[in-house]
C-alpha positions as CSV (number, residue, x, y, z in Angstrom):
1,M,-165.9,-108.2,-46.3
2,E,-163.0,-106.2,-47.8
3,R,-160.8,-104.1,-46.0
4,N,-159.3,-100.9,-47.8
5,G,-160.4,-102.3,-51.3
6,C,-158.1,-105.4,-50.8
7,G,-159.8,-108.8,-50.0
8,A,-158.5,-111.3,-47.7
9,G,-156.5,-113.0,-50.4
10,C,-154.9,-109.9,-51.4
11,L,-153.7,-109.2,-47.8
12,V,-152.3,-112.8,-47.7
13,I,-150.4,-112.4,-50.6
14,L,-149.1,-109.0,-49.5
15,V,-148.0,-110.6,-46.3
16,A,-146.4,-113.7,-47.8
17,M,-144.4,-111.5,-50.3
18,T,-143.1,-109.0,-47.7
19,M,-142.7,-111.4,-44.7
20,P,-139.4,-113.1,-45.9
21,L,-137.7,-109.5,-46.5
22,V,-138.7,-108.3,-43.0
23,L,-137.5,-111.6,-41.5
24,L,-134.2,-111.2,-43.4
25,A,-133.9,-107.5,-42.0
26,G,-134.6,-108.9,-38.5
27,V,-132.0,-111.6,-38.7
28,L,-129.4,-109.2,-40.0
29,M,-130.4,-106.7,-37.4
30,T,-130.0,-109.3,-34.8
31,V,-126.6,-110.3,-35.7
32,V,-125.3,-106.8,-35.8
33,T,-126.8,-106.3,-32.5
34,I,-125.2,-109.4,-30.9
35,D,-121.9,-108.4,-32.3
36,G,-122.3,-104.9,-31.0
37,A,-123.3,-106.1,-27.5
38,A,-120.4,-108.7,-27.4
39,L,-117.9,-105.8,-28.3
40,E,-119.6,-103.6,-25.7
41,Y,-119.3,-106.3,-23.2
42,R,-115.7,-106.7,-23.9
43,A,-114.9,-103.1,-23.3
44,A,-116.9,-103.0,-20.2
45,R,-114.7,-106.0,-18.8
46,E,-111.6,-104.3,-20.1
47,R,-110.7,-107.2,-22.2
48,G,-108.6,-106.3,-25.1
49,T,-105.4,-104.4,-25.7
50,M,-104.6,-101.4,-23.7
51,G,-103.0,-98.5,-25.4
52,S,-103.1,-94.7,-25.7
53,F,-105.2,-92.4,-27.8
54,T,-104.2,-89.0,-29.1
55,A,-107.2,-86.9,-29.7
56,R,-106.9,-85.0,-33.1
57,K,-110.2,-83.9,-34.2
58,L,-113.7,-83.6,-33.0
59,D,-116.3,-85.0,-35.4
60,C,-119.8,-83.8,-35.0
61,S,-121.1,-84.4,-38.6
62,G,-123.5,-87.4,-37.8
63,R,-127.0,-87.6,-36.2
64,G,-125.7,-89.1,-32.9
65,P,-123.3,-87.7,-30.5
66,C,-120.0,-86.1,-31.3
67,Y,-116.8,-88.2,-31.1
68,W,-113.0,-87.9,-31.1
69,Q,-110.8,-89.1,-33.9
70,G,-107.2,-89.7,-33.4
71,V,-104.5,-92.0,-33.3
72,Y,-104.5,-95.2,-31.2
73,V,-101.1,-96.7,-30.2
74,S,-100.5,-99.9,-28.3
75,A,-97.8,-102.7,-28.1
76,H,-99.6,-104.5,-30.8
77,G,-99.8,-101.7,-33.5
78,T,-101.1,-98.3,-34.4
79,K,-104.6,-97.5,-35.6
80,P,-104.1,-94.0,-37.4
81,N,-107.9,-93.3,-37.9
82,A,-109.3,-94.5,-34.6
83,W,-112.6,-93.1,-33.0
84,I,-112.8,-93.2,-29.1
85,F,-116.1,-93.9,-27.1
86,G,-116.8,-93.1,-23.7
87,Y,-115.5,-89.4,-23.5
88,A,-118.0,-86.4,-24.0
89,S,-116.9,-83.8,-26.4
90,W,-115.9,-81.4,-23.7
91,E,-113.7,-83.9,-21.7
92,L,-110.9,-83.9,-24.5
93,S,-109.2,-81.4,-26.4
94,E,-106.9,-81.5,-29.5
95,G,-103.6,-83.2,-28.6
96,D,-104.9,-84.7,-25.3
97,Q,-103.6,-88.3,-24.7
98,V,-105.6,-90.7,-22.7
99,S,-105.6,-94.4,-21.9
100,A,-107.9,-96.5,-24.4
101,L,-108.9,-100.1,-24.9
102,D,-109.0,-101.8,-28.2
103,A,-111.8,-104.5,-27.8
104,G,-111.4,-105.8,-31.4
105,H,-113.3,-103.4,-33.6
106,D,-111.5,-101.9,-36.8
107,V,-111.4,-98.3,-35.8
108,K,-113.4,-98.2,-32.5
109,V,-111.4,-97.8,-29.1
110,F,-113.1,-97.2,-25.7
111,R,-112.4,-95.5,-22.6
112,P,-111.7,-98.3,-20.3
113,G,-114.7,-99.4,-18.4
114,Y,-117.2,-97.7,-20.7
115,Y,-120.3,-99.5,-21.6
116,D,-123.1,-98.1,-23.9
117,L,-126.0,-99.9,-22.4
118,V,-128.8,-97.7,-23.7
119,G,-127.6,-98.3,-27.4
120,V,-127.4,-102.1,-26.8
121,L,-130.9,-102.2,-25.4
122,M,-132.1,-100.0,-28.1
123,M,-130.7,-102.2,-30.9
124,A,-132.0,-105.4,-29.3
125,G,-135.6,-103.8,-28.9
126,L,-135.6,-102.7,-32.7
127,S,-134.3,-106.3,-33.5
128,L,-137.1,-108.0,-31.5
129,A,-139.7,-105.6,-33.2
130,I,-138.6,-106.4,-36.6
131,L,-138.4,-110.1,-36.0
132,L,-141.9,-110.2,-34.3
133,L,-143.6,-108.0,-37.2
134,P,-144.3,-110.8,-39.7
135,A,-145.8,-113.0,-37.1
136,Y,-148.1,-110.2,-36.0
137,L,-149.0,-109.4,-39.5
138,L,-149.7,-113.0,-40.4
139,W,-151.9,-113.3,-37.1
140,R,-153.9,-110.1,-38.0
141,T,-154.4,-111.3,-41.7
142,L,-155.4,-114.9,-41.0
143,R,-157.7,-114.1,-37.8
144,K,-161.1,-114.3,-39.0
145,R,-163.9,-112.8,-37.0
146,P,-167.4,-112.9,-38.0
147,P,-168.9,-109.3,-38.1
148,K,-170.8,-108.2,-35.1
149,P,-174.4,-108.0,-35.5
150,P,-175.8,-104.7,-34.8
151,R,-177.2,-104.0,-31.4
152,W,-180.8,-103.7,-31.2
153,R,-182.0,-100.6,-29.2
154,P,-185.6,-99.8,-28.8
155,A,-186.5,-96.5,-30.8
156,R,-186.8,-93.5,-28.5
157,P,-190.3,-91.8,-28.7
158,T,-190.2,-88.3,-30.4
159,W,-192.9,-87.0,-27.9
160,R,-192.6,-86.4,-24.4
161,H,-194.8,-87.2,-21.5
162,H,-196.0,-84.3,-19.4
163,R,-196.7,-84.9,-15.8
164,L,-199.6,-83.5,-14.4
């Protein structure tokens, strides 16, 4: 029996061609998620270099929340184009100077003790879904069930019995 005009062989070929690409995307997404989770963990545990962040400009151009751009200065150097996470847009103003933690990202610095658990969980769930998608598609493609026979039902009479 064909589904959507494509036989079982066509579906196996389609899944076999797309499965490596989806698996590669899932592995890359998992690597990014693990790296991001490690960075967030270091920031939450305040492991990194403490310094000060001076807010310069509020950036609300992306789809996500607004964040402050500015200058991060520590004993180990300066990041002139840093972003700080952990402060809402209304918590800082231009020129405000706050303590910040460099947990190892190129431009991202954190409010000490800040942890984005929701973001990490969302990325982990998406990575897991992408990794499990090829297995699910292969299972659905290779699963063979014989078609169910139609249920036999006695025909209903078209006339009615009248009680006397």
